[in-house]
C-alpha positions in Angstrom: 16.2 -101.6 -103.3 14.7 -99.9 -100.3 11.2 -98.4 -100.7 9.8 -96.2 -98.0 6.2 -95.0 -97.7 6.0 -91.9 -95.7 2.7 -91.2 -94.0 0.8 -91.2 -90.7 -1.5 -94.1 -91.6 -4.3 -92.3 -93.5 -6.4 -94.1 -96.1 -4.2 -92.7 -98.9 -1.0 -93.9 -97.2 -2.5 -97.4 -96.9 -3.5 -97.4 -100.5 -0.1 -96.3 -101.6 1.5 -99.1 -99.6 -1.0 -101.6 -101.2 -0.1 -100.4 -104.7 3.7 -100.6 -103.9 3.3 -104.2 -102.8 1.3 -105.0 -106.0 4.0 -103.3 -108.1 6.9 -105.2 -106.6 5.1 -108.5 -106.7 5.2 -108.1 -110.5 8.9 -107.3 -110.6 12.0 -109.3 -110.0 14.6 -108.1 -107.6 15.4 -107.6 -104.0 13.0 -105.1 -102.4 12.5 -103.9 -98.9 9.4 -101.9 -97.9 9.6 -99.6 -94.8 6.7 -97.5 -93.4 7.8 -94.2 -91.9 5.1 -92.7 -89.6 7.2 -90.4 -87.4 6.6 -86.8 -88.4 10.2 -85.8 -87.6 11.6 -88.5 -89.9 9.1 -87.5 -92.6 10.2 -83.9 -92.4 13.8 -85.0 -92.5 13.1 -85.9 -96.2 11.7 -82.4 -96.8 8.2 -83.8 -97.2 5.4 -81.6 -95.9 2.5 -83.6 -97.5 1.7 -87.3 -97.3 1.7 -89.9 -98.6 5.1 -89.8 -100.1 7.2 -92.5 -101.8 11.0 -92.7 -101.3 13.1 -95.1 -103.4 16.7 -95.6 -102.3 16.6 -92.4 -100.1 15.3 -90.3 -103.0 11.8 -88.7 -102.8 9.9 -89.7 -105.9 6.4 -88.8 -105.0 4.6 -86.4 -102.6 0.9 -86.1 -101.9 -0.4 -88.6 -104.5 -1.3 -92.2 -104.8 0.0 -93.8 -107.9 -1.3 -97.0 -109.5 0.8 -100.1 -109.4 1.8 -99.6 -113.0 3.0 -96.0 -112.4 5.0 -97.3 -109.4 6.6 -100.0 -111.5 7.8 -97.3 -113.9 9.4 -95.4 -111.1 11.2 -98.4 -109.8 12.4 -99.5 -113.2 14.1 -96.2 -113.9 
């Protein structure tokens, strides 16, 4: 599963990445985390507000920071 964190490196983006790493540490499976900081690539996803979370090329979250438990629920769906 490929998880992408879209953002320019702001505090919220870093917190989302930290929470994603915590969430996947509690799950079994093969996960890859990618950070996307290029504005053109972010806009290619149709995202106009960061941070954003993309799971397997599907935008799941825009403009929020979820807790590790909330992220685990998104991943498990």
